[in-house]
N, C-alpha and C positions, 0 to 999 in steps of 0.2 A: 755156236756155243762150243768152247774148248773143254769138253767134258774130261774129267780126270779120274784115274783109277787110284789116286792117293786116298787112303782110307779116311783121313780126317778133313777132307775138303770135297767140293763138288766140281769145281771148274778151275782152270788156270788162265792167266792173262800175262803175256810176256812183252811188255813195252821195251824191255831190255833183255838181251840174250848175251851169253858168254860170261866167263869168270876166270879167275886164277886161283890156284891152291894157296891156302893160308894156314892150315892146320891138319893134323892127322886124319880127321874125318873126311877130308877132301880126297884122300889117296885113290879111292875107287869111285870117283864122282859119276853118278848115273847121268847127270845132265851133259857132261862132256862126252860120254859114249853116245848119247842120243843125238847130240849136235853133230858129231862126226858122221853118223848115219844120214841125218837130214842134209848135211852138206854134200855128201856123196850122191844123194838123190836129186840134188839140184834145187832144194827148197830155198826160195829167195831170201828168207830171213836169216839163213845160215850160210850166205855167200862168204862171210868172214870166218866160217867155222866156229870156234869157241872163243874168238876174240870178243871183248866187250863191245857191244853194238847197240845204239839207241834206235828205236823204231817209232818215230813220231806218228806214222800212219796207223799204228795200233792203239794210240792213246784213247780214242773215243769208243773202243769196242764195248766196254761195260755199259756205256750209255745206250747202246742198241739192244742189249740183252734185257728184255722187259721182265722176264720171270726172275724173282729174287733168288740169288745164288750166294753160296759161300765160295769165295774166289781166292785162290792162292796166287799172290802177286809175284811174278818173276820166279817161277819154278825152275827156269833155265838160266838163272843168274843170281846176283846178289844186289839188291837195290842200293845198298850202301857201299858198294865197291868204289874205290878211290877214283876210278875212271868214269863214273857216272856224275855229271855236273849237278850241282845243287839246283840249278834252274830246272833241269829235267825232272829231278825228284819232286820239286814243287808242282810241276805240271801233272805228275802222276797223282799227287795228293789232292790236287784240285778236282781231278776226275773222280777220285774216290769220294770226295765230299759231295759232288753233284749227284753221283749214283748212290743216293742214300738208301735205296731199297735193297742194295746188296750188302754183304758182309765181306770185308777184305782182310786177308791174313798175309802179313809181311814177315819174312824171316831172314835174319842175317847172322853171319859169323863175325862181321866187322862192327862189333859193339862200340868200340871207341869212337868211330866216325858217327855212328848212330847217336851216341850221347852228345857229341859235339854239335850235330846238326839239328837235333830234336827241338831246341828252343826256337829255331828258325822256321819250323813247319807248323801248319795248322793240323791239329789232331782231331778229326771228327770221331764220333762215338762208334761208327761202323768200321773203324780200322783197328784191327788187333795187331800188336807188335810182339814179335818173338825173337829169341836168340837160340842158336844151337850150341850145346855143350856136350862134347863127346868124351872127355876125360876130366879128371880133377884139375888138370893144368889150366883149364879154361873156365873155371867157375867164376872168375872175375867178370865174365860177360853178363852174368846175372846182376851183378852190382851196377853195371852200366845200364842195363835195361830198367832197373828200378828208378833211374834218373829221368826216364822218359814219361811224359804225361799222357800216354795212351790210356784209353778207358779200360782196355783189356790187354794184359801182358802174359805171354806164354813162353814155355820152354820146349824146344825140340831136343830131347836127349837121345839123339839118333844120328849116326850109328853109335850106339853105346859101346865104347871100347874099354871101359874100366869101371870100377865102383865109384859112386858119387855119394859118400857118406855125409850125413849131417849138413845137408843143404839148407841155406837160409831161404825159405820160401815166402818171406814177408813181401807183400805186394805182387805176388805171382798168382794168376787166375786159372792157370791150366798147365798141365805137363803131359807131353807125348813121349813115350819110350819105345824104342825099337832097335832091333839088331840090324846089322848090315846085310844087304842082299846082293846077288849078282856075282860075276867072276871075281875070284880072289877075296871073297868076303871073309871078314874076321869074326870069330865066334863071340857071342854074348853069353855070359854066365847067368844062369837063372837067378842066383842070389843077388846080382846087381839089379835086376828088374824088380824082384819082390821087395828088396829094400827100398827102392824108390816108390813103389806102390804104397808101402807102409808109411813112408815119410809124407806122401801126399794125403793119405787118409788121416793121419794124425794132425796135419795142418789144414784139413778141409779144403784141399786143392783138387779139383777134378782131375782124374787120371785116365789117360788113354793109352792102352797097349796096342801099338800098331802092328808089330810082327816080330817073329823070332829071326827072320831073315835066312841067310844061307843061300846056296846055289839054287834051291827050289823053294822059294818063300811060300808058295801056295801050299805045298805039301807040309812045310813046317808049321804053317798056320799062325794063329794069333791067340791061342788059348793060354792063359797064365793061371796056374794052379786051379784048373777045372772050370774056368769061366772066361768070357770076354769082358774087357774093360773098355767101355765106350763113353765114359763120362766126358761131358763138354761143359764149357762155361754157360752161364745163362745168356739169353738173347741170341742163341745159335739156332739156325734153321737147317743145319747140315744134316742130311740123312746118311747115316753110316752105311757104306756099301759092304 
């Protein structure tokens, strides 16, 4: 079991690794840093470093995990990267359909390709689809997500690099907000986070505050105005860590 320390999931599954930068949220990519370390350690799946690489041998892993898990798909990549063939995406979706005792979370910044390919994919109810929006320049990704027939659609507003006022949350089932962490992390203003929380509350969208971030994210914590916000969509069995 590939246990995860990401607060809003339980495990990770990486049938694809590697990516390329597409927008400002990618500047300090944690996956790229981790891939470089794993490459230096000689980990076989990272022989290509952070170049996009398919791993057919990893496809059946969730079928072997008998305990129901909330699984973040491709935490070390982007499933809808242009270098991932449609056929391989379909194979991943077929595994997710078969492993119906798990809940799978897929997240992309490539919302245009997601919207283009979505009609060609089988969308089982145990697959949640999300997009990342880090600044107001990328709000159009939410419109693309709305075109996808996933049973649960969610937003990762992380790393939050600016205010996102007056979001259209129609058809959105969950929102995660968090600041950037690690070397060179850019600060998140409290007002940006509280405004998004209020927008979610007003729209009855479950709100999850992941972290303040910074160089020491554990010390900064995840308390927003005196409390933790761990709201999840219905049908989730994720235990917040």
